[in-house]
Residue frames as qw, qx, qy, qz and C-alpha x, y, z in Angstrom:
[[0.481, 0.136, 0.859, 0.111, 135.67, 49.12, 132.32],
 [0.049, 0.137, -0.471, -0.870, 134.58, 49.66, 128.72],
 [0.108, 0.647, 0.754, 0.025, 130.82, 49.54, 129.14],
 [0.218, 0.046, 0.102, 0.970, 130.96, 52.91, 127.47],
 [0.290, 0.507, 0.359, -0.728, 128.36, 55.63, 127.50],
 [0.339, 0.396, 0.717, 0.462, 126.00, 55.51, 124.54],
 [0.052, 0.128, -0.061, -0.989, 124.85, 58.69, 122.87],
 [0.290, 0.546, 0.748, -0.241, 121.10, 59.24, 122.80],
 [0.317, 0.520, 0.518, 0.600, 119.22, 60.98, 120.00],
 [0.160, -0.943, -0.264, -0.120, 118.46, 63.96, 122.27],
 [0.289, 0.772, -0.351, 0.445, 122.15, 64.66, 122.83],
 [0.581, -0.626, 0.421, -0.305, 122.36, 63.06, 126.26],
 [0.425, 0.378, -0.822, 0.024, 124.32, 59.92, 127.17],
 [0.851, -0.339, 0.085, -0.392, 123.41, 56.70, 128.98],
 [0.290, -0.483, 0.826, -0.026, 125.60, 54.00, 130.62],
 [0.602, 0.243, -0.598, -0.470, 125.46, 50.85, 128.50],
 [0.484, -0.155, -0.855, 0.105, 124.88, 48.44, 131.39],
 [0.420, -0.476, 0.108, -0.765, 122.20, 48.83, 134.05],
 [0.052, -0.018, -0.923, 0.381, 121.27, 47.13, 137.29],
 [0.460, -0.318, -0.466, -0.686, 117.61, 46.14, 137.14],
 [0.244, -0.176, 0.671, -0.678, 115.33, 45.88, 140.19],
 [0.645, -0.058, -0.447, -0.617, 112.56, 43.77, 138.56],
 [0.767, -0.144, -0.625, -0.038, 113.13, 40.62, 140.64],
 [0.242, 0.303, -0.600, 0.699, 114.25, 42.22, 143.90],
 [0.407, -0.627, -0.661, 0.065, 110.90, 42.51, 145.67],
 [0.078, -0.819, 0.057, -0.565, 110.88, 45.18, 148.36],
 [0.761, -0.645, -0.048, 0.048, 112.10, 45.83, 151.86],
 [0.351, -0.817, 0.410, 0.203, 115.63, 46.02, 153.23],
 [0.750, -0.032, 0.572, 0.329, 116.87, 43.19, 151.02],
 [0.528, 0.729, 0.324, 0.291, 116.11, 45.24, 147.92],
 [0.090, -0.982, 0.167, -0.007, 117.90, 48.27, 149.40],
 [0.608, -0.553, 0.519, 0.236, 120.94, 46.13, 150.18],
 [0.741, 0.232, 0.529, 0.342, 121.06, 44.64, 146.69],
 [0.363, 0.889, 0.141, 0.241, 120.88, 48.01, 144.94],
 [0.316, -0.896, 0.308, 0.050, 123.52, 49.30, 147.34],
 [0.745, -0.257, 0.537, 0.300, 125.74, 46.33, 146.48],
 [0.650, 0.562, 0.384, 0.339, 125.37, 47.01, 142.76],
 [0.105, 0.980, -0.045, 0.165, 126.32, 50.65, 143.22],
 [0.526, -0.745, 0.393, 0.115, 129.28, 49.71, 145.40],
 [0.759, -0.068, 0.530, 0.372, 130.78, 47.38, 142.77],
 [0.235, -0.265, 0.416, 0.838, 130.53, 50.02, 140.04],
 [0.169, 0.590, 0.717, 0.332, 127.07, 50.06, 138.45],
 [0.058, -0.268, -0.134, 0.952, 126.05, 53.65, 137.70],
 [0.430, -0.064, -0.423, -0.795, 122.70, 52.98, 136.00],
 [0.230, 0.139, 0.862, -0.429, 119.70, 51.76, 138.02],
 [0.355, -0.107, -0.587, -0.720, 116.61, 50.53, 136.14],
 [0.157, 0.224, 0.824, -0.497, 113.33, 50.26, 138.03],
 [0.215, -0.323, -0.613, -0.688, 109.60, 50.68, 137.36],
 [0.492, -0.284, 0.161, -0.807, 106.35, 51.72, 138.97],
 [0.888, -0.111, -0.249, -0.371, 105.10, 48.12, 138.83],
 [0.624, 0.208, -0.671, 0.343, 108.20, 46.66, 140.51],
 [0.585, -0.752, -0.203, -0.225, 107.08, 48.35, 143.74],
 [0.769, -0.395, -0.095, 0.494, 110.65, 49.03, 144.86],
 [0.324, 0.749, 0.024, 0.577, 111.31, 52.57, 143.69],
 [0.442, -0.856, 0.119, -0.242, 111.49, 53.65, 147.34],
 [0.872, -0.360, 0.219, 0.249, 114.09, 50.98, 148.09],
 [0.692, 0.402, 0.150, 0.580, 116.13, 51.99, 145.05],
 [0.028, 0.869, 0.005, 0.494, 115.89, 55.62, 146.14],
 [0.663, -0.733, 0.146, -0.037, 117.03, 54.79, 149.66],
 [0.866, -0.089, 0.215, 0.443, 120.07, 52.96, 148.28],
 [0.451, 0.663, 0.116, 0.586, 120.87, 55.93, 146.03],
 [0.264, -0.898, 0.064, -0.347, 120.71, 58.27, 148.99],
 [0.782, -0.578, 0.221, 0.074, 122.80, 56.04, 151.23],
 [0.858, 0.280, 0.088, 0.421, 125.45, 55.54, 148.54],
 [0.354, -0.723, 0.053, 0.591, 126.68, 59.10, 148.96],
 [0.470, 0.170, 0.527, 0.687, 127.07, 59.38, 145.20],
 [0.130, 0.350, -0.025, -0.927, 126.30, 62.69, 143.53],
 [0.643, 0.500, 0.436, -0.382, 123.03, 62.75, 141.59],
 [0.469, 0.743, -0.319, -0.356, 124.94, 63.52, 138.41],
 [0.029, -0.473, 0.876, 0.086, 126.98, 60.32, 138.84],
 [0.360, 0.158, 0.906, -0.156, 123.94, 58.02, 138.68],
 [0.340, 0.017, -0.523, -0.781, 121.64, 57.39, 135.71],
 [0.341, 0.162, 0.787, -0.487, 118.12, 56.49, 136.87],
 [0.334, -0.073, -0.654, -0.674, 115.51, 54.85, 134.68],
 [0.339, 0.201, 0.791, -0.469, 111.95, 54.14, 135.75],
 [0.075, -0.180, -0.786, -0.587, 108.78, 53.24, 133.88],
 [0.529, 0.014, 0.164, -0.832, 105.14, 54.24, 133.75],
 [0.028, -0.006, -0.998, -0.064, 103.31, 50.96, 134.35],
 [0.337, -0.363, -0.586, -0.641, 99.76, 52.27, 134.35],
 [0.317, -0.381, -0.763, 0.416, 98.97, 52.31, 138.08],
 [0.046, 0.771, 0.333, -0.542, 97.86, 55.93, 137.70],
 [0.531, 0.834, 0.124, 0.079, 97.88, 58.52, 134.92],
 [0.725, 0.333, -0.120, 0.591, 101.24, 59.70, 133.63],
 [0.009, 0.730, -0.183, 0.658, 101.34, 63.13, 135.37],
 [0.714, -0.602, 0.164, -0.318, 100.51, 61.51, 138.72],
 [0.983, -0.046, -0.026, 0.177, 102.79, 58.53, 138.16],
 [0.604, 0.481, -0.225, 0.594, 105.93, 60.48, 137.34],
 [0.212, -0.709, 0.270, -0.616, 105.48, 62.69, 140.40],
 [0.882, -0.411, 0.124, -0.195, 104.98, 59.61, 142.55],
 [0.926, 0.184, -0.110, 0.312, 108.06, 57.97, 141.05],
 [0.369, 0.587, -0.306, 0.653, 110.45, 60.85, 141.61],
 [0.497, -0.644, 0.234, -0.532, 109.02, 61.20, 145.11],
 [0.972, -0.228, 0.041, -0.041, 109.58, 57.51, 145.83],
 [0.817, 0.304, -0.136, 0.470, 113.09, 57.69, 144.42],
 [0.480, -0.747, -0.117, 0.446, 113.89, 60.80, 146.43],
 [0.418, -0.090, 0.352, 0.833, 115.13, 62.75, 143.43],
 [0.250, 0.575, 0.150, -0.764, 113.83, 65.72, 141.48],
 [0.639, 0.532, -0.286, -0.477, 113.98, 64.07, 138.04],
 [0.857, -0.059, 0.492, 0.142, 114.69, 60.74, 136.36],
 [0.148, -0.480, 0.579, 0.643, 117.18, 60.44, 133.55],
 [0.254, 0.035, -0.774, -0.579, 114.93, 58.17, 131.50],
 [0.526, 0.156, 0.551, -0.629, 111.19, 57.55, 131.74],
 [0.091, 0.071, -0.875, -0.471, 109.69, 54.71, 129.73],
 [0.760, 0.000, -0.022, -0.649, 106.19, 53.62, 128.73],
 [0.464, -0.329, 0.814, -0.114, 106.33, 50.08, 130.09],
 [0.386, 0.210, 0.875, 0.201, 104.08, 48.53, 127.43],
 [0.131, -0.080, -0.438, -0.886, 102.14, 49.67, 124.37],
 [0.297, -0.483, -0.814, -0.131, 99.06, 48.06, 125.93],
 [0.241, -0.539, -0.466, 0.659, 99.00, 50.96, 128.39],
 [0.065, -0.096, 0.262, 0.958, 98.55, 53.49, 125.58],
 [0.026, 0.629, 0.774, 0.061, 94.87, 54.30, 126.04],
 [0.779, 0.424, 0.306, -0.347, 93.10, 55.65, 124.09],
 [0.828, 0.532, -0.007, 0.178, 96.03, 55.47, 121.68],
 [0.767, -0.095, -0.029, 0.634, 99.81, 55.77, 121.35],
 [0.273, 0.533, 0.079, 0.797, 99.89, 59.41, 120.13],
 [0.438, -0.780, -0.130, -0.428, 97.80, 60.60, 123.09],
 [0.845, -0.481, -0.068, 0.224, 99.98, 58.73, 125.56],
 [0.692, 0.131, 0.024, 0.709, 103.18, 59.98, 123.97],
 [0.027, 0.741, 0.095, 0.664, 101.99, 63.60, 124.16],
 [0.641, -0.748, -0.029, -0.167, 101.71, 63.14, 127.94],
 [0.861, -0.197, 0.032, 0.467, 105.22, 61.68, 128.03],
 [0.443, 0.497, 0.074, 0.742, 106.52, 64.72, 126.15],
 [0.302, -0.833, -0.069, -0.458, 104.94, 66.93, 128.80],
 [0.834, -0.505, -0.058, 0.217, 106.98, 65.08, 131.44],
 [0.664, 0.127, 0.059, 0.735, 110.14, 66.36, 129.72],
 [0.060, 0.678, 0.155, 0.716, 108.73, 69.87, 129.46],
 [0.582, -0.764, -0.102, -0.259, 107.94, 69.78, 133.17],
 [0.120, 0.716, -0.611, 0.316, 111.55, 68.86, 133.97],
 [0.783, -0.359, 0.397, -0.316, 110.67, 65.55, 135.62],
 [0.886, 0.033, 0.394, 0.243, 112.55, 63.42, 133.09],
 [0.136, -0.625, 0.445, 0.627, 115.57, 64.29, 130.98],
 [0.239, 0.225, -0.768, -0.550, 114.76, 61.70, 128.31],
 [0.736, 0.095, 0.398, -0.540, 111.76, 59.54, 127.44],
 [0.190, 0.289, -0.869, -0.354, 111.39, 56.18, 125.76],
 [0.827, -0.017, -0.134, -0.546, 109.35, 53.01, 125.40],
 [0.263, -0.315, 0.906, -0.104, 109.42, 49.34, 126.27],
 [0.436, 0.197, 0.877, -0.043, 108.07, 46.26, 124.45],
 [0.488, 0.662, 0.048, -0.567, 107.03, 48.21, 121.35],
 [0.723, 0.187, 0.572, 0.339, 107.11, 46.44, 117.99],
 [0.317, 0.025, 0.396, 0.862, 107.91, 48.07, 114.64],
 [0.059, -0.620, -0.592, -0.511, 104.33, 49.06, 113.84],
 [0.413, -0.814, -0.375, 0.161, 103.85, 50.62, 117.26],
 [0.477, -0.418, 0.099, 0.767, 107.13, 52.50, 117.00],
 [0.206, 0.256, 0.496, 0.804, 106.12, 53.86, 113.60],
 [0.210, -0.767, -0.552, -0.252, 102.74, 54.98, 114.92],
 [0.473, -0.723, -0.194, 0.464, 104.50, 56.84, 117.73],
 [0.427, -0.223, 0.278, 0.831, 107.01, 58.51, 115.41],
 [0.170, 0.547, 0.599, 0.560, 104.26, 59.68, 113.05],
 [0.220, -0.869, -0.310, -0.318, 103.03, 62.17, 115.66],
 [0.692, -0.497, -0.208, 0.481, 106.00, 62.63, 117.99],
 [0.123, 0.964, -0.124, 0.198, 107.61, 65.97, 118.67],
 [0.257, -0.686, 0.671, -0.112, 110.22, 64.29, 120.88],
 [0.750, 0.231, -0.599, -0.159, 111.57, 60.97, 119.63],
 [0.875, -0.473, 0.091, -0.050, 111.92, 58.10, 122.09],
 [0.046, 0.778, -0.626, -0.010, 115.59, 57.62, 122.93],
 [0.037, -0.279, 0.957, -0.073, 115.28, 53.91, 123.74],
 [0.824, -0.090, -0.238, -0.506, 113.09, 50.84, 123.42],
 [0.251, -0.407, 0.837, -0.264, 113.64, 48.23, 126.14],
 [0.834, 0.137, -0.273, -0.459, 112.76, 44.74, 124.87],
 [0.895, -0.222, 0.387, -0.001, 113.23, 41.03, 125.53],
 [0.507, 0.752, -0.416, -0.067, 116.57, 40.17, 123.97],
 [0.570, -0.459, 0.676, 0.084, 118.71, 37.03, 123.93],
 [0.005, -0.333, 0.790, 0.515, 120.01, 34.69, 121.20],
 [0.216, 0.296, 0.930, 0.036, 116.87, 32.55, 121.07],
 [0.252, 0.801, 0.497, -0.216, 114.72, 35.59, 120.20],
 [0.254, -0.483, 0.290, 0.786, 117.35, 37.53, 118.24],
 [0.129, 0.162, 0.721, 0.661, 115.93, 36.72, 114.78],
 [0.082, -0.709, -0.699, -0.048, 112.40, 37.50, 115.99],
 [0.231, -0.843, -0.223, 0.432, 113.48, 40.84, 117.46],
 [0.510, -0.109, 0.334, 0.785, 115.87, 41.88, 114.70],
 [0.152, 0.657, 0.477, 0.563, 113.28, 43.93, 112.75],
 [0.350, -0.907, -0.229, 0.048, 112.85, 46.03, 115.90],
 [0.600, -0.488, 0.189, 0.605, 116.63, 46.49, 116.16],
 [0.436, 0.235, 0.470, 0.731, 116.88, 47.46, 112.49],
 [0.029, -0.819, -0.429, -0.379, 114.01, 49.94, 112.69],
 [0.481, -0.833, -0.111, 0.250, 115.38, 51.45, 115.88],
 [0.600, -0.256, 0.283, 0.703, 118.82, 51.85, 114.33],
 [0.299, 0.500, 0.483, 0.654, 117.34, 53.64, 111.31],
 [0.193, -0.844, -0.288, -0.410, 115.67, 56.15, 113.64],
 [0.205, 0.537, -0.468, 0.671, 118.45, 56.63, 116.18],
 [0.721, -0.506, 0.077, -0.466, 116.65, 54.74, 118.95],
 [0.047, 0.460, -0.855, 0.234, 118.78, 52.72, 121.37],
 [0.814, -0.206, -0.468, -0.275, 117.72, 49.15, 122.17],
 [0.291, -0.504, 0.671, -0.459, 117.89, 48.05, 125.79],
 [0.628, 0.048, -0.757, -0.172, 117.95, 44.30, 126.49],
 [0.551, -0.407, 0.505, -0.526, 116.19, 42.64, 129.40],
 [0.913, -0.062, 0.352, -0.198, 116.26, 38.91, 130.27],
 [0.410, 0.697, -0.567, -0.159, 119.50, 38.43, 128.34],
 [0.055, -0.415, 0.895, -0.157, 120.53, 35.44, 130.46],
 [0.817, 0.033, 0.203, -0.539, 117.34, 33.40, 130.00],
 [0.802, 0.346, -0.471, -0.124, 119.13, 30.78, 127.84],
 [0.362, 0.317, -0.766, 0.427, 121.32, 29.97, 130.85],
 [0.215, -0.142, 0.621, -0.740, 118.94, 30.53, 133.74],
 [0.655, 0.185, 0.392, -0.619, 115.62, 29.25, 132.39],
 [0.864, 0.436, -0.045, -0.247, 116.40, 27.29, 129.20],
 [0.231, -0.617, 0.738, 0.144, 119.60, 25.32, 129.88],
 [0.627, 0.031, 0.775, 0.068, 120.44, 22.28, 127.79],
 [0.600, 0.741, 0.224, -0.204, 119.73, 24.05, 124.50],
 [0.776, 0.496, 0.075, 0.381, 121.91, 24.61, 121.41],
 [0.070, 0.916, -0.210, 0.334, 123.60, 27.64, 123.01],
 [0.773, -0.601, 0.200, 0.040, 125.25, 25.60, 125.76],
 [0.883, 0.072, 0.186, 0.425, 128.02, 24.26, 123.53],
 [0.461, 0.629, 0.019, 0.626, 129.27, 27.49, 121.88],
 [0.310, -0.868, 0.101, -0.374, 128.93, 29.51, 125.09],
 [0.848, -0.482, 0.191, 0.111, 130.89, 26.89, 127.05],
 [0.818, 0.236, 0.144, 0.505, 133.57, 26.63, 124.35],
 [0.238, 0.768, -0.011, 0.595, 134.06, 30.39, 124.06],
 [0.525, -0.805, 0.115, -0.251, 134.01, 30.82, 127.84],
 [0.909, -0.276, 0.152, 0.272, 136.67, 28.13, 128.23],
 [0.671, 0.432, 0.088, 0.597, 138.91, 29.73, 125.61],
 [0.058, 0.749, -0.049, 0.658, 138.62, 33.18, 127.18],
 [0.410, -0.094, -0.707, 0.569, 138.75, 31.88, 130.77],
 [0.304, -0.118, 0.182, -0.928, 135.44, 33.52, 131.65],
 [0.374, 0.234, 0.821, -0.363, 131.90, 32.32, 132.43],
 [0.207, 0.415, 0.766, 0.445, 129.13, 31.65, 129.87],
 [0.008, -0.868, -0.468, 0.168, 127.04, 34.51, 131.24],
 [0.227, -0.688, 0.212, 0.656, 129.94, 36.89, 130.59],
 [0.275, 0.016, 0.724, 0.633, 130.08, 35.62, 127.00],
 [0.107, 0.695, 0.692, 0.165, 126.37, 36.41, 126.58],
 [0.149, -0.863, -0.156, 0.458, 127.02, 39.90, 127.94],
 [0.266, -0.448, 0.480, 0.705, 129.82, 40.40, 125.43],
 [0.244, 0.333, 0.793, 0.447, 127.58, 39.11, 122.62],
 [0.028, 0.849, 0.520, -0.091, 124.88, 41.64, 123.53],
 [0.213, -0.765, 0.119, 0.595, 127.43, 44.42, 123.64],
 [0.305, -0.143, 0.672, 0.660, 128.64, 43.40, 120.19],
 [0.155, 0.579, 0.745, 0.292, 125.05, 43.73, 118.96],
 [0.102, 0.327, 0.054, 0.938, 125.04, 47.34, 120.14],
 [0.488, -0.653, -0.450, -0.364, 122.39, 47.04, 122.85],
 [0.182, -0.537, 0.494, -0.659, 122.31, 48.37, 126.40],
 [0.540, -0.122, -0.830, 0.059, 122.16, 45.50, 128.90],
 [0.509, -0.507, 0.224, -0.658, 119.78, 45.52, 131.87],
 [0.683, 0.032, -0.724, 0.092, 120.72, 42.74, 134.28],
 [0.529, -0.651, 0.244, -0.487, 120.64, 41.75, 137.93],
 [0.730, 0.008, -0.655, 0.194, 122.07, 39.37, 140.50],
 [0.603, -0.778, -0.013, -0.174, 122.15, 39.10, 144.28],
 [0.879, -0.245, 0.065, 0.404, 125.75, 37.85, 144.14],
 [0.111, -0.897, 0.224, 0.363, 128.57, 40.39, 144.26],
 [0.475, -0.306, 0.686, 0.459, 130.92, 38.12, 142.32],
 [0.464, 0.499, 0.676, 0.281, 128.48, 37.87, 139.43],
 [0.126, 0.964, 0.187, -0.142, 127.92, 41.61, 139.34],
 [0.273, -0.732, 0.453, 0.430, 131.67, 42.14, 139.14],
 [0.510, 0.017, 0.765, 0.393, 131.80, 39.55, 136.38],
 [0.387, 0.763, 0.512, 0.073, 129.08, 41.34, 134.41],
 [0.003, 0.959, -0.113, -0.259, 131.04, 44.58, 134.60],
 [0.408, -0.502, 0.645, 0.406, 134.26, 42.79, 133.61],
 [0.629, 0.377, 0.655, 0.183, 132.48, 41.34, 130.56],
 [0.293, 0.930, 0.069, -0.211, 132.74, 44.79, 129.03],
 [0.180, -0.721, 0.582, 0.329, 136.41, 44.03, 128.42],
 [0.674, 0.041, 0.722, 0.151, 135.75, 40.86, 126.41],
 [0.322, 0.543, -0.412, -0.657, 136.38, 40.86, 122.69],
 [0.773, 0.191, 0.597, -0.091, 134.50, 38.20, 120.76],
 [0.176, -0.209, 0.678, 0.682, 135.60, 37.23, 117.27],
 [0.546, 0.197, -0.260, -0.772, 133.21, 37.33, 114.33],
 [0.496, 0.030, -0.854, -0.152, 133.25, 33.52, 114.42],
 [0.064, -0.156, -0.789, 0.590, 132.18, 33.62, 118.08],
 [0.372, 0.272, 0.197, -0.865, 129.28, 35.91, 117.29],
 [0.563, 0.185, -0.567, -0.572, 128.25, 33.81, 114.29],
 [0.345, -0.021, -0.931, 0.118, 128.33, 30.64, 116.38],
 [0.104, 0.259, 0.651, -0.706, 126.09, 32.21, 119.03],
 [0.467, 0.283, -0.119, -0.829, 123.71, 33.55, 116.35],
 [0.522, 0.130, -0.754, -0.377, 123.47, 30.13, 114.68],
 [0.224, -0.136, -0.904, 0.337, 122.87, 28.34, 117.98],
 [0.244, 0.265, 0.393, -0.846, 120.26, 30.94, 118.87],
 [0.546, 0.222, -0.369, -0.718, 118.43, 30.33, 115.59],
 [0.453, 0.020, -0.887, -0.084, 118.55, 26.56, 116.17],
 [0.057, -0.195, -0.772, 0.603, 117.16, 27.05, 119.66],
 [0.398, 0.241, 0.088, -0.881, 114.37, 29.26, 118.34],
 [0.576, 0.119, -0.632, -0.505, 113.36, 26.53, 115.88],
 [0.346, -0.076, -0.907, 0.227, 113.40, 23.94, 118.68],
 [0.112, 0.232, 0.565, -0.784, 111.28, 26.14, 120.94],
 [0.499, 0.207, -0.210, -0.815, 108.83, 26.78, 118.10],
 [0.527, 0.039, -0.811, -0.251, 108.54, 23.05, 117.47],
 [0.176, -0.159, -0.841, 0.487, 107.88, 22.41, 121.17],
 [0.295, 0.236, 0.265, -0.887, 105.20, 25.09, 121.18],
 [0.568, 0.162, -0.473, -0.654, 103.51, 23.56, 118.14],
 [0.429, -0.030, -0.902, 0.034, 103.63, 20.11, 119.72],
 [0.013, 0.206, 0.688, -0.696, 102.06, 21.42, 122.92],
 [0.445, 0.248, 0.005, -0.861, 99.31, 23.12, 120.92],
 [0.553, 0.121, -0.703, -0.430, 98.74, 19.97, 118.86],
 [0.275, -0.102, -0.906, 0.304, 98.52, 17.87, 122.02],
 [0.190, 0.250, 0.472, -0.824, 96.07, 20.33, 123.53],
 [0.529, 0.224, -0.291, -0.765, 93.96, 20.32, 120.36],
 [0.463, 0.042, -0.871, -0.162, 93.97, 16.50, 120.34],
 [0.087, -0.195, -0.814, 0.539, 92.71, 16.45, 123.92],
 [0.351, 0.294, 0.192, -0.868, 89.99, 18.96, 123.12],
 [0.534, 0.193, -0.570, -0.594, 88.98, 16.99, 120.02],
 [0.343, -0.051, -0.933, 0.094, 88.88, 13.73, 121.96],
 [0.085, 0.258, 0.642, -0.717, 86.75, 15.38, 124.62],
 [0.451, 0.287, -0.089, -0.840, 84.38, 16.80, 122.03],
 [0.509, 0.112, -0.764, -0.380, 84.01, 13.42, 120.31],
 [0.188, -0.133, -0.905, 0.357, 83.28, 11.75, 123.64],
 [0.260, 0.304, 0.399, -0.825, 80.58, 14.31, 124.40],
 [0.518, 0.260, -0.387, -0.717, 79.07, 13.85, 120.93],
 [0.403, 0.029, -0.909, -0.103, 79.10, 10.06, 121.34],
 [0.015, -0.216, -0.788, 0.576, 77.41, 10.35, 124.71],
 [0.368, 0.393, 0.212, -0.815, 74.76, 12.60, 123.20],
 [0.640, 0.351, 0.683, 0.037, 74.30, 10.26, 120.24],
 [0.347, 0.852, -0.093, -0.380, 75.56, 12.82, 117.73],
 [0.852, 0.152, 0.345, 0.363, 77.21, 11.27, 114.66],
 [0.022, 0.899, -0.204, -0.388, 80.10, 13.54, 113.58],
 [0.366, -0.347, 0.751, 0.427, 81.86, 11.02, 111.30]]
């Protein structure tokens, strides 16, 4: 299936779709779900220190019987311990000697600053515990600060990405492209799973009907057309197979434009709702303050 390998700026390659363990929890269920993803054809597993299921992912990797070289493993430093300790704990939990990609989960973890944190990440590569290093949830300014002092460039930045936030995130995509940094997309399916009934429903349904596929497959194809690596998940085998099959879909430029336009309309609607909620909250606070002033006999008018 043409979810092709993408070339990283350090000369290595990464599968362009990954199975994420964020929502899996832990225990045998998590092992079974990772195993299912591997069995249907996923060859990139994305986990993190804070997901607390690296051990389960590692057990599934071991039980799969797949060669280490056939699986791309990403995990993230989430700040539960310092970076040298965390990476050793992560590879130990995963039952492997190195990870293919190690990410800083958030710029908020970069204490005392981004350059100091990144120097420790570079040491992880020198120590042979990660082949490549990257970042997650970094904005343009934070990426620039990192690059100003980096000896090893981040190969990827994993960010929130779907049509309703596309315009907001596009400066990050453009900056990353200029510097050879791959964008990885998480929560791509939010418009369908958490925000149904929005402007995207119509174009996604229409395109899906024409291509005889599902709307979530159309979103996958849209993300692929934008040049991002998709991180996704599901407990259902049929959906996982559908996500892999979405790599074969070819959207027209009109399809992509329609999704972009609906995404922009949805972003405006969500912004308006946010402003209304804030206005309502401010009105309640103001009313409460006026009531208190009246009770205290304070004339504010």
